[in-house]
N, C-alpha and C positions, 0 to 999 in steps of 0.2 A: 502716585507721585504727588507730593504737595506742590502748590503753586507759589511762586515768589510774590511777596507783597508788593504793592504799588511803590512804596517808598524805596524798597530795595531795587526795583526795576529802574526807577528814575535815576537813582544814584549810579547804577551801572551805566546808563546811557551817558550821564555826565562824564564819567571816567573814561569811557571808550571814545566818545565823540571826537576829541581833538586828534586821536591817533588814526582814525579810520582812513582819512585821505592818504596818510603816509603809507599805511599797509596796502592800500589799493595800488599804489605805485610799485611797492615791493613785489606784489603778487604777479605783476606782469612779467617779472624776470624769470620765474620758474613755476610751472604748473605742478601742484602737489599730486603725487602718484598715490592713489587710494590704496592699492594693493601693497605697495612697499612702505608707505609712511603712516597710513591711518588705520588700516585693519590690524596691523600688529599692536598698535596702541590700544584699540578697543579689546582685542583678545587678551592682552596682558592685564588690563585694568578693569574692564567692565563685564566680560562675558562669563566670568565665574558665577555672577549673580544674575546676569541678564543675557544668558546664552542658550544653547540648544537643550541643556538638561532641564526638563520640565519640572522635576521634583525640586530642584534647587533654585528655580527661577523666581525672582522677586518682582512684585508690582506688575506681574504679567507683562513684562517688557523684555523684548529681545533686541539686542544690539548687534547680532550677528547676521541678520537678514534685512534686506531693504524694506520689506513690508512692515517690519517692526519699527524701523527707524523713521519711515516717512508716512506712517499711517496717521489718520486724523485723531486728535485727542480733545478732551473737554477744555483744556486750557491752551496755553501757547504751544505751538508745534515744537516737537522735540528738535527737529532740524528744519529750518526754513532756508532752502538753497539760495545763496546770494546774500543772505542777511544774518550773520552770526549774532548780531545784537538782539534779534527777535527769536533766537533759537534757545529753547529751554536747556538743551545739552550744554551750551556754552555758559549760560547763567549758572548752572549747577557746578561745572568744573572750575568756574572762576570764584565761586562763593567761598567765604570764610565762615559762614554760619554753620556750626557743627550739626544742626538739625536739618540742614538743607543741602549742604555741600555733597558732591559726589566726586570721587568715591568718599565714603564716610571716613571720619578721622581714624577709626580703628582698622581700616583696610590695610592689607599688607603691601599693596602696590599703590604708588602715587604717580601723578603726572607732574613733570617738570614744567617750568614756565615756558620753555621753548616748545615742548610738546603741546601745551594748551594753545599756543600761538599757531602751531601747525594745523591743529584742528580748525581753528577760526579761519585760517587762510583757505583751507579746503572748502569750508562752507561758503566763504565769500566767492570762491571760484566756481560755485554751482553745485557743490557736494555730489560730484559724479561718483556713483557707486558701481563698482565692477565685481562680478562674481570672482571667487577665489580662482586664481590663474590655473591651478592644477585640475579643477573640476570642469573646465571647459575644453572640449576636444581641440587638439592642436591643428592648426592649418599651416601650410607651407609659407613662410614669410618670404617676401622678395629679397633678393640679395642687395645689400648696399652697393651703390655705384661709386667706384674709385677710378680716377684718371690721373696718371697712368696706373694700370693694374699691376703694381709691383708687389712682391712678397706673397701675394695671395695665390696659392696653388690649387686650393679647392674651396668649396663654399664655407667650410668651417672658418677659414682665415678671414673671409669678408666680415663675418659677424664679430670675430675677435678684434680685427683692426678697427671696426667702427667703435667698439667699446674703448679701445686704447686712445683713439683720437678724441673721444669725448673727455677723457681724463688727461689729454695733452701728453700722452706717452707714445713711445715708439716700441715696436717689438725688438727683442734681443737678436743678436746675430745667430746664424745657424751654428749648432754644435759641430765640433770637428768629427771626422769620419770614425775615429776610434770610439768616441763617446757614443755616436749613433749606432754603430754595430753592436756595442755592448747593451745599450738601452733597448734596442729591438729584441735582442735575444732574451733579456731578462723579462721584458713585458709580454712577449708572445710565446716564449718557450719555458720561461721560468728558470733557465740555466744560463750561465755565462758562455760567451763564445770561446771556442778553442783558439789557440794561436794561429792555426791554419785558416780558420774561418775569418779571423780578423785580417790576416794578410790577403786572403782571397778578395775580401770586400775592398780593402785599400788599393789593390791592384786592378780592380775592375774599372775599365775606362768608359763603359757604356753610360750614356746620359740617364738611362733608366735603371742604373745599378741598384739604387736605393729601393725602388719599387719592386725590382726583381727579388731583393732580399726579403722584403715584406711578404711577397707571395710565397717564397720558399718556406718561411717560418709559419705562415698560415697553413701550409700544406704538411707541416711536420706533425708526427704523432704527439710531439711534446705540447703542441698547441692545446689539444684536448685536455691534457693534464693541467696546464696553466689556467685555463678558463674554468675548469671543474673545481679548482681549489676554493674560490669564494662561494661557489654553488654548494659545496659541502657544508660550509659555515651556515649558509642560509637554510639548508635542509636539515640542520642539526644532526648530521651524520655522525655516528659513533659505533663502536664495536661492543658496547655493553648497554644494558637496559637502563642504567641510572638508578636513581632513588637509593635506598639504604643497601640493598643486597647487591645491586649493580652487576647482575648476572651477565655472562657472555652471550652475545648474539652474532649472527653472521649476515650482514647486509651488503657485503662487498660486491655481490653480483649487480646490485643497483648502482654502486659506484662505477663499476665497469661499464654499465649501460650509459651513464652520463658521459664518461670519457669518450666512448665510441660515438655517441650521438653528436658530440661537439666536433670530433675529428671528421665525421661524415658531413658536417655542416647541415645537420637537420634544421629546417626552418624553425624559428623560435616559437611560432604558433603551434606547430606539431609537437615540438619539445615540451610545450606547456600542457597541451591536451593529453598527451600520453602519460605525463606524470600525475595529472589531476584525475584522469578518468580513462586511462588506457584499457582497463578491464571492461569498460562499457562500450568500447568501439565494436562495430560489427565484425565478426570473425576475428576477434583480437588475437594477435600472435603472442607466443610466450614472452617475447621481449617487450611488447606493449604492456603486458600484465606486470612484468618485473618493474617497469618504469613507475608504477603506482607506489612502489616502495618509498617514494618521496614522502608521502604522508603516513608512513609507518615508522619513520625514523625517530619519532618521539620516544620519550622514556616510558618504561613499563615497570610497575611496582609489583613486589611479591607479597605485600602485606597491606592490610587496610580494608575498607569497605569497597566492594567490587564496583557498585554503581557509581560511587563518588569518583573513582579513578577512571572509569569508562567515560564519564562526562568530562573529566579533566583532559583526556586524550582528544576528545572532540574539540574542546576549547583550544587546545594547542594547535590543531589543524586549522582552525579559524584564524588564530593569531598569525600563524606562519604563512598561510595562503595570502592573507590580507597584506602582510608586510612584504612578501617576496614579489607579488604581482601588482599590488595596488599602492604600496607605499603608505598605507593607512594604519593608524594606531587603533584598530578596531577593538582591541581588548579593553579600551577605555569605556566602552559601552556595554560591557558584560554585566555590570551591576546596576547601571543607571544610564540615562542618555549621556552621550559624549558632551563634555563641558565646552568644547571648542569647535568641533567639526559637526556638520549636520547628520550625525549618525545617532539614531534612536536605539534604545534597548531592543525594541521590536525588530529593527533592521539587523541587529546583531544575531538574534535567534532565528530569524529567517535564513540568514547566511549559515548559521550553525546547523540548520535542518539538512543542508546538503551533505554534511559529514556525520550526521547522527543515525545513519542507516547502515552502519558497517557491522559485520558479524564478530568483531573482536570482543574480548571480555576485559574486565577491568583489572583483576588481580591474577597474575600468572606466577605461581610459586615454583618456578623451575628455570634451569638454564636453557639456552638455545632459543631458536626462533619459536614464536607462538602464533597460533591461528589468527586470521587466515593466512595461509602461506602456499607457495607452489614450489615444486621440485624443478630445478633448473640444471641444464647441462651447459656449463660454462665453456666457451671457446678458449678461455685462458687456461683452464685446467687441461683441456685437450693438448694445448701447446706445451704445457709443463710436462704432461705425461710423455709426449713424444720426445722431449728433450731428455727426460730421465731414462727412457728406454734406449735412446741412442748412447747415452753415457754408460749404461749397464753393458751394452754390447761392446763398447770400447774397452771397458775394464775386463770383460771376459776374454777378449782377444789378448789383452796384456797378460792375464793370468796363464793363458795357454802358452804364450811365448816363454813366460818365466818358467813354467813347468818343464818345457822342452829343454831349457838350458840348465836345469837344476840337478841333473842326474849325478854329476861329479860331486856336488855339494852333499847330496843325499848319501852317496857312498862313503865320503869321509866322516860324516856325522854318524852313520850306522856303525862304522868301525869304532869310533870313540864310545858310542852308547853301549856297544856289546861288551866293552871292557869295564863298564861301570857296574856297581853293585845293584843299583836301583834304576829302572828305566827313567829317562828324563821326563820331567813334568812340563806342562805348557807354560808359556810366558804370559805376561799381561796381568800379573797380580795387582789388584788395587789394595787389598787388605789381607793379611795372613796373621791369625792369632793361634800360635801353637799351644798356648795355655799351659806351658810347661813350668812356669815359675814355681819353685818348691814351696814358697810361702809369700805372705803379704798380699795387699789388695791390688797392686799394680798389674796391668795387663799390657803386654808388649806386642807391638806390630813388627813382625819379622821383616816386612818390606822396607820399613824405614829404620828399623833397629832402635826404636824409641817407644816410650810409653804411649799407648793409644787410649787408655781409659782406666777405669778402676772398678773393683767389685764392690757392690753395695749389699749389705746384709752379712750373714754368717759365711765366712770364707772357709771352704773345705776343698783342699787339694787331694785328689784321689787318683788311683791308678787309671790311666787312660788307654786309648788305643795305641798311642805312641807316648811313652814316658808317662807324664802326668796329665790330668784333666781337672775341670771344675765341676763340683757337685752343686746342683741347683735344688733347693729344698722347698720351692713354692713361694719363697720370699726373696731369695737371692737373685740378683741380676747384675749384668755388666753394663755400665754407662760409657759409651764411646763418643759422646758429644756430637759435634757437627761434622760427622764423617759420612761419606757416601750420600751426598745430596743429589741423588739420581732422579731422572725424569722418565716418564713412560716412553719417550722416544730414544732413550739410551739402551743399548744392548749390554747386558751384563749377566754373569753367572755366579751362583752362590750356593754354599752348603757347608756341611760339617759332618764329623763322625758323631753319632747320637746314640745314647744309651738310655732310653726312656724307662722310668720306674713304674711298672704297672701300666695303667691306661689313663693316667691323669692328664698327660699332654701339656699343652701350652705353647707359647711362641719360642721357637728356637732362635730366630733373629728377626728383627723388625725395625723399621723406621716409620712409625705410625702415630697418629694423634686420635685417640678414641673420641675426644670431645668434639672433633671437627668431622663427624660422620666417618670416622676411621680412615681419614686420608693418609695415604702412604702405601707401604708394601711390607710383606712379611713372608716367613716360612713357618707354618703352624702345624701343631700336632693336635688333632681333635679326636678324642676317643680312640687313639692309636692310629688314626688315618692321617697321613701327611696331606696338607693342603697349602696352596699359595694364594695370596690376595694381592691385587694391585688396584688401589681405590682412589677415586677422586671424591665421591660422595656415595656412601653405602645406603641402599643397595642399587640405586638407579644408575650410577655411573662408575662401573667397576668391572674387574675381571676376577673370577674365582673358579678354581678347579680343585678337585679332591681325588686322591688315589683310590683305585678300586679295591686295593687290598691293604691291610694294616701293616705297620712297621712292627717287627718282632719286639716284644717287651723283654727287658732285662738282658739285652745283648747288644753288641756294637753293630751299627749299620751305617754305611756311608750314604747320607741323604743329600741330594744335589739337584739344583734347578738351573736350567739355562733359559735365557729370554733374549729375543732378537730385536727388541725395540719397535715392534710393529703395532703395539697397542691392541693386539688381538690374542685371544686365548691360544690360538694355533701357534703363536710364537713362543710358547712355553713348552719345555720338556722336563719331565721328572725322572730321576734315576735313583734306584736302590743299588748300592754296591757296584755302580758303573753300568747297570742294566736299565734300559728304558722301561718305564711303567705306563700302564694305561691310566687315564684320569677321566672323571666325569666333570664336564664344564657346566656350571650352574649360572654364571654371569659372564657376559661377553659384550659389554657395551661401554668401554672406557674411551672418553673423549677429553676429559679435563686433566689438569695437572695432578701429579701425585706428590708434589713436594710439600714438605712441612718443616717448621722450625723445631719440632720436637727432636730429641737426640736419637741416635742410633743405639739400639739396645740388643743385648744377647740375653736370652732367658725371660723376656717378657715383652709386651707391647707398652703403651704409655697411657694409663698406668695398669692395665689389666693383663690377663693371659700369662700368668707366671708358669714357668716350665718346672717340671719335677723330673730329675734325672741328671745324666752327665753329658757334657759336650766337650769335644776335643777337636783340635786342628781345623778351625773355621777359616774358610777362604772365600774371597770375592774376587772375581776376574772381570776385566773389561772384555766386552764382546760376548757373543753366544758361542760357548765352546762346542766343538764337534763331539760326537759320541766317543770317539777314540780318546780324545783328551780327557773327557769326564772319567772314562774307565781308568786312565793313567792316574788321575788324582785319587781315585778310589783304590788304587793298588791292584787293579785288575787289567793292567795294560794289555791290549791286544798285540803289542809288538814285542812283549817280553819273550815269548816263545820264539818268535821269528828271529830275534837278535841272537839266539843261541844256535841257530842254524848257520852253517857256513855260507858265505855270500854266494859261492858258485852253485850251491844246492837249493837256493830259494826259488820257489815257483814265481811265475809272472804276477799272480795275485798277491803273493807275499811282498814282492818288490813294490807293487802298487800301494799296498797298505803302508809300508814304510815311508814311501814318498808322500802319501797323503798326510801321514802323521807329521812328518818333518815340515811340510809346507804349511799345515794348519796350526802347528803349535810352536815351531822353532824359527822358521824363516820369517824375519821381521818384515821384509819387503812384501812377501806374498800375503802375510797376515794383514798388512796395511791395505793391500788391494782388496782382500776378502772383506775387511771391515767396511771399506768404502762401498763395496758392492752390496753388502748387507744393509748398510744405511740407505743406499739407493733403492734396494728392494722394499725396505720399509716405507720409504717415501712414495714409491710406486704404488704400494698397497693402499697407503693413506689417500693418495690422489684418486685411485680407482674407487675407493669408498666414498670419497668426497663427490666424485663425478656422479655416483649412483644416488647419493643421499643429499646433495647440496640443496638447501632450500633458501628462500628469501620471503620475507613478510610482505604482503601485498594488501591492496584494498579489495573488498568484496561486498557487494550489496546484499542486504537481507531480502528474502522473497517477499515478505510483507513489511511495508514501510513502518518504521517506528514513529510514533506520534511525538512531535516536538512542542515544548511549551517554553514561554518566557520564564526564566528561572529568577524568582524574586531575590534581589541582592546577589544574584549569581550563585545561589545555593542549589546544589544538585537535588535536594529533597524538598524544595519549595516551588513546585510548578505553579505557574499562573496562567495567563492567556495562551490558548493553543495557537500555533502559527504554522504556516506552510512554507516550503522553500521559496526564497526570493532574494533580491539584491537591493542595496540601498537606493531609496527613492530619489535622491538628489543626483544620481548618476544616470547614464543612458538606460533606457528600458531593455528588458529582456526581449528577445525575438518572440513573435507571437507563437511560433511553433516550438519554442524551447522546451526541452524535457525538464521535468522537476527533479533532476538528479545531478550528479557531479558533471556529467557530460554536457548538460545544459548550462551549468555554471561555467565550465571551461570555455564553451562557445561565447558566453557573455564576456569573459575576461579577455579573450583575444579578438573581440569585435573591434574593427578599426575605429568605431565611434567611441570606444572606451578611452577617456581622456588620460588615464593613468598608466596602463600597462606599458605602452611603448616608451613613454617618458621615463618611467621608473627603470626600465630595463637598460635603455641607452645611457642613462645616468650612471648605472653601476658599471657598465663597460668603460665609460669615461673615467670613473673612479679607479678602475683597475689600471688604466694606462697613465693617468695624471696624478694619482695619489689622493685626490679628492674629487667628488662629483661636482657638476655644475650646480646641483642642489647638494650642499654639503651634508645635510641631514638625509642621507639616502634612505633611512628607515621611515621618514615622516614627510610626506608631501601634503599634509593637511595644513590647516591655518596656523598651527604652532611650529611647523617646520620652517627651515630657512628658505628664503627666496632664491630663485636661480640667479646666479651671477650674470648669465647671458641667456635671458629667456627666449629670445628669437633663435639663438643657436640651438637650444634644447628642443624647441618645437620643430626646427628644420630637421634635426637628427631623428626625432620621433617619427615624423611623417616619412622621411627617407627610409627609415627602417621598415615601416609597414609596406610602403610602396615597392620596396625591393623584394618583397615576398618574405619578410622577416629574416633576411639573410645576415646571420651573425658575422661571418667572416668579412662580408662586404662592408658592414658598418664599422667594424674594427679597423679594416684597411683604410677607410676614409679618415678615421682619426689618426692612424699611425703615419699616413703619407702627407698630412697637412704641414704647412710651414709652422703652425702653432706648436705641433708636437716636436718639430726638429730644432726648436730654439735651444740655445745654450742655457744651462742652469746657473751660470755665473751671474751674480747679481750686483748691481751698483749700489752704493750707499743710499743714493736718492730713491731708487726703486725699493730697496729694503725698508726704508722709512715709510714710503707711501703705501706699499702693498706687501707687508711681511709674509703673508700667507699665500701670495701669488694667486689671489682670486681673480685678478684682471687678466692673467695669462700673458703677461708681458715678458715672460722668460720660461724656460723649460722647468719642469717640476723636478724637485730633488727630495728624496725621502728614504728612510731606512726600509729595506725590503721586509716583507713578511717573514715570520719565523721559519716557515718551511723553505723559503728560498735561501735564507742565510745558511741553513744546514746543508741544503742541496748544493749550494755554491761551494762550500768547503769540500764536500765529497767529490764534486766534479773537478775542481782545479787540482785535487790531489790524485785523481785517477782512480779513486775508490768507487765511484758511483756505479751502481748496477742499474741499467736502464730498462729492465723488463717492465712492461706495462700490465697493470691489472693484477687480479688474483687476491688471495687472502691477505689480511693485514699482517704486518711483521713487528717483531719486538726487538728493537736495538738496545743499546746500552741505557741503563738508568740506575739510579742509586739502589743498592741492595736493601730489601726490606721495606721499600716505600709503600707498596700495595698493602703490606701487612699492618700498616698504620690505620687502615680503614676497613680491612676485611681479613679473613683467614685464608685468602687465596694468594699464594706467593706468585711473583712475577717470574716467568720462565723465559729468560733471555734467549733469543735465537742465536744461531751461529752461521758462519759462512756468508754467503751472498745476501741473506736477509738483513744483515747488519748495515748494508750499504744501499738499500732501496731508497727511492725518493720518499720524502717526508709525508706526502699525502697518503702513503700506504702504511704509515706507522699506526700501530694499534692504539685506538682512542678509548680509554676508560673514563667515563664521565666524572666519576668521583675522584679520580687521580689522573688528570690528563697528562700526556707525555711531558715530563718535567722540563726537558730542554726547550721544547716549543712553548710551553705554558709560561716559562720565565721571559719569553720574548713576545708576550701579548697574544699568543694563540688563545682562543676561547675554550670553555669547557664543553661546548656543544650541547649543553643541556637545553638551550632555547635557540630560536632562530636569531642569527646575527648577520646583518648585511653591511656593517661597517665596523671594522676593528679599530680599537683605540691604539695609539702609539704612546708608550711611556718609556722613561729612562730610569733604571734602577741599578744600584750596586750589584744586586743578584745577577742581573743580565750580564754584566761585565765578567763576573766570576764564572758564570756558566760558559761563556764564550772562550775564556782563557783556559779553563780546567776540565771541561766535560771531555770524557774519553773520545767522543766522536771528533771533536775539534783538535785534540792533541794527536790522535792517530792520523787525522788528515794532514796535520803539520808534519808529522814524521814521514808520511808517504810522499808529501810534496818535497821535503828535503831529500829523500832518497832518490826521487826522479831527477832532481837537479844534480845530485852526485853521479848518477848513471850517465847523464848527458855531458856533464862538465867535471870529470873526476879530478882535474888538476887546476881548475880555474875558479876561484871563489867568487870573483866579481861576476863572471858569466853565470854561475849558479844562482847568485842573488838576483840578477836580471831575469833569469828563467822563472824563478818563483814569483817575483813581483809582477811579471807580465802575465803569467797564468792567472793570478788573483785579480789584477786590475785592468787587464787588456792594454796596458801601456808599459813602457820601460821607465825605471826610476830616473829622476833628475840627478844632476851631479851631487847636490847636497844630500838628497835622499840616499843615494848609493853610499856616500861617505858615512852617513850615520849608521846605516846597516852594516857596513864593513867594520866600523868601530865596535858595534854591538857584537858582531861575530867574533872578533878578536877577544873581547872580554869573556864571552861565553866559552870560547874554546879553551882559554886559560883555566877557567873554572873547572871544566869537565876533564881536562888533562890531569888535574890534581885530584879529581874525585870520580874515578871510573865507575864506582858503584852507583852513583847518582846518574851517570850517563846510561848505564845499563838499565836502571829502573825506568828512566824516561823512554828509552827505546823499546821497552817491553810493553808499553801501554797499547792496548788494542790487539785484536786477534789476527789482523792481516800479517802476512809473512814479511819478515825483514830480508830483502834480497841483497846480494852482493857481500863483499868482505871489506866494507869501508871502515876507516878509523872511527871508533865509537865516539871519541870526543868531538871529532869534526861533524859527524852525523848529528849528535845531540845539539851542538851549537847551532847548526843549520835548522834543526827542528825548532829551537827557540825563535830563530828569525822567522821561520815560516809561520809559526803561531802568531807572532807579532803582525806579520803581513796580513794574515787571515782576519785579524782583529782591527785592521785599519778601518777608519770610517769610510774611506773610499771603497773598500772591498765589500762592505755590507750595505752600501748605499746605491740606490738607483738614481743616476743623475744624467 
């Protein structure tokens, strides 16, 4: 550093001299806080060139450490406490000489005049230097004394009140009881209270009614789900690997572990150790090993350089662990020393070494979980299995009762059938192509009586099994477009009359994409042998079986396949002329979707496998047809002969055969029971397979430790100095007996002397309840992060948390029972002007709920929400074809209860996050996130008004109001409003809604088609026989109410 010339120094003294006495008087009024006022200035303006980063440091001068600031120099001291006029720092920042001034003229950051004066005042007051507040272990501060002790219910309130009095502010009044019961339910359960829960709290006269409600909600299983939600963001939980291929994975057993641990109130230190190093604990239980899935939630690529990505996974674990437990931006020291915090690059790679000893590989070119992994038996699956088995038993009893009551119906049907020329065929046709057109390219579907597709190539109509057929010459095929978009979980049956020419073979029918590893399904003739495929990705993820005997050439054979939706080869049956055939199974490992956007074809795949021969009378049925029904379709009905026998002369076996045929193919009610039972059997089989094969990715140490190096510029292939596992030197030391592995690191992280873990954690709990943390930058407790608004309160909470035994429920209870939490969120104009962001906590917090809570809120108030906890992720509504914009894997929407599960169970694809949630600021989960952003966009409003989930919820909410108040519109409006907001509408609100109802009712009375279209949205059943115009009008009202700011806001 250059030294100022004597002339310049004298001039400076002359300029400053007259003002010195004035400033000395001003300084008495307020002591400058170094941590809040000076360090941020030095960080912003100086430490980029004079900070921790050794490579970027200039003039060998550090302004981030006291030894750099106060050390002796050859010239004038950089800072002379008490004497700014003799401090080189002040001379430099005051100078206008471009060769001497600091920061230099080209610098991006400048100091204002007021900031320069602040630095001078700090030096004049003695230049007190304090370590960064977050890097000093917290101690329990004494409670401020207030007389009389009004408003303060617990220690939190003392610190908040002290801050308010400093600002000459008073706390807001307590919120009304309706607001409080709603606030607590949303904050602690993530769901709105029911009308009964609201009334129960309002009617509770006990003085501790509020505290009792808090205890009840903390004990609810919904608590674990609510607290787990931000933890999933932090852990970057998803159901896919990410990167380009974004393959499917199954980490939901780890998610179940988190929910259960939080519901059991596992102490946070144990919660941390098990996730960081549960596999290294003595005699680790399966659940403790599952917990380590936390650091396997990162993305996994299927292409690239294996070592490069293995290193990237380790880097991700370092970034995530440092953010979640320490609140440090440790990734900023990956390539060089941190520019602002005392983290060296060596510190980073010593921390890196803890996670560099895992047995995982870098590139994994396959779907599903990748090593290391463990097989788990999920209690959730056991519960689901028991539920399915109970439902199957109920259905079987219902079928038995139905059969016992059906004898008269069977008798009448048999009389009619005996008089018919041809035995009756089964019902449930999805597609029927008679192929009888005498000419032209059009192909007609007899089910709908309309054109289904067209013939491409040479059109040859020839004699068929029945009337006419189509001749396929190896180039001709029928294109049926987007028909039969079936999934592996759908039961269906298909086949046709086939006349193969020679042994050329080919695809008889298919919906398959050759270019996408043959994804789809078909019925194929290979060298004269019929075979069927059902494929996600050939050959690894597919079902394939082939007949043991060939189909006769140059003659008609009825070829038919039935499939029960089980995703197993055993669910298929192949028939020749109605007779079951043996097959050889060569592939039986289907787990992925079979859906494709390629069209349904007859006579070829897409684009290969052209068939040579004739095809006639092609049929596709819903459900897996029984053998008797297949025989009937083939014209070999087992009942034809029985029907010719007089009823009185039929044997008991013949009577039973007729009854079976009637029930399985004609009786719609019985068939519905049978289809439901079949679907449940398939679900039971899948659950049993899942229970036997369910895995989860976990951490596992290598037997021989991998050597770790500092990576030059963070490049995986540029090793530098060798390092051993260790922690940042500026924080508390490791215990002397600490192991050099993740278990040793975990012990260091939860050491009560760690200044960060307890502060960072309670800050995020505070953020969950109040909308923003005491440290707003929850991800950064370093010198560039924001300062705590209430530092003593934060320290008190941190110490209390540790001394309570890291009791999560207790610390959240402390927060929720405080007077601070109970304040009304109504804000005066003065307070709004003085503290628009509510950093002083002079009122209750008010903010839009997270995306998941908004969706769950709509499902809950409408009565659609399915509250089952845990299990595999579900796929509710989303725009068709969205996944195909980024991959060739179509989205297979769930049906039934899975459409209405809580949003934390929604399938999370990293490259295409759930669009409903993503549009309301949910993250991609590609990286660790501990603080979501809140934005307002037009897309958000469009989603909330038009997404099928919200429209269906509105329809069901309207339906419930009609069920309860069929003749009273005003009562129905009150019902919907109260369910959504936990209060009744005011007089003006009710009037506006009534007028809106009348307008909408008039519209839908004139347009019944629009009313029907609105009421058809969503898969849930429409109950009752309500007037459609009235139901539709109330649906619009319900949709409006669900979109009220008050409905989506926690206040």
